N, C-alpha and C positions, 0 to 999 in steps of 0.2 A: 524467812527474812530476819536479819539482825538489824535492829533499830536502836539508834542512840538518840536520846532527846537531850538537848543542851540549851539551858537558859542563857541568854546573853549576859555578858559581864557587867560590872558596875558602870552605870551611866550617870551623866549629870542629872541632878535632881530636877524633876519636872517643874517644881515651883520656882526654880532659879533659871529655867530655860525660857527665853523669849520667843523662840521660833516654834514652828510646827512640831508636834510630838514625834512625828516620823523622822525628823532630822536631828533629834537629840542624840549626841554622840556618847561613846564610852569616855570615861575619865582616863587620865594617864595611869592611875592605880588600877582601873578596870582592865586596861590593856595588859599591864604587867602581870596582874593576878590571873587573868584568863590564860595567858601564855604558860604561866607556871602550872596551873591546874591541868592544862592539856598535855604538857610534857610529863607530868606525874602520871596522868591517866594512861598515856602511851607506854610508860615504863612499867606500871603496875598491872595494867590490863592490856593484853595484846589486842589492839584495835586496828583492824584493817577495814578501810572504807572504799566503796566504789564512788560515792558522791556525798556532798554536803548540800542540803537544801536549806535556804534561809528566808526569813521574813524580809520584806523590802525595807524595813526600818533601818536607819543608819546604825544604831547600836548592835542590832543583830547581824547586819552585814559585816561589820568590823570584826565581831566575834567569829563569824564564819571564815573570814579571811585569815584570822589567826589560826583557827582550827585547820584550815587547808594547808597552811605553811607547816604546822607541826605534824599533822597526820597524813599529809601528801595525798589530798583528794581534791577533785574539782568542785567548784561551787556553782549552784544554780539558784536564782531568785525564785521563790515560791510565794506568790501573793496570798495563798491560802494560809500561810503561817503568820500573817500580820496580827496585830492585837485583835483578840476575839476569835482566834483560830479554833477549829473543832475537827474531830476525827473525820466527819463526813466530807468537809471541804478538802482536807488533805488527801483523803481517799480518791476523790474526784480528780485532783491534780495528778495523783499517782497513776491513774488509769490513762490520762492523756500523755504523760511523760515517761511511762514505762519505768516504774520504781526499780532501782537496783536491789540486789540481794543484801548489800551492806550499806546502810544509809544513816546519815546523821541529819536530824532536823534541828534548826536553831530558831528559837522563838522567845516568847514573852510569858510572864505570869499575868493572870492565873491560868492562861490557856495551856501552858506546857504541863503544869501539875494536874489539870483536869484531863488532858489527853492521856497522861501517864496512868491515871486512875481508870479512865474509860477503857483503855487498851488492855490493862492488866486485870480489870474487874475488881480492883481493890479500893475503889473510891479515890477522890482527889488526894493528891500527894504534893503539897506545895514544894516548889523547887527554889533553892537559893540561887542568887546570881552566880553564874558560871558553874552551877550544879549540873550533874549529868546522870542519866539513867540508861540502862541497857535492857532491852526486851528482845524476845525472839518469838517467831511464829507468824501466823497470818495477820495482816493489818486489819483487824476487826475488833469491835468492842468485846472485851472479855476473853479474847482468843490468844493474847500474847502472854508469855511467861516473863515475869520481872526477875532479872538476874541480880541486878544491883541498882541502887539509887544513892549516889554519893554527893555530899556537900563539899565545897572547896576545902574546908578544914579537915575532912577525911583524907584528902590527898596531899595537902601542903601544910597542914597543921596550924593554920591561922584562925 
């Protein structure tokens, strides 16, 4: 399996948002920067996806829609990727929904950084907003090889 972990883009600050955290959206800057990061990622690292699975939270869903547009892959909502996600919950979802060979997961911190560390066996690796990592191998703790873990500034220089 080739797995790409993507943290959602810049969202409105939680302390400024009156609604439910699940409905907190990306900012305009977040949308623009996420699109730029994904375009640079597509150009610098040949990424071919079979699917994008996303947290049900608004900011992750919008990030996934942008990724789908840039990387040309279908999106599926994955409740296991909501805030607090873990490898075990995502693995259970994968069994029920037949995980494809080339998959992107879109979620939140600290869950994505913890999942990256669990899968690679390298310990937690915090992910920046719109940061992405590529792993390969079986979806099991310590069994995946980390190929790269990029911050937005690694791709677009900001």
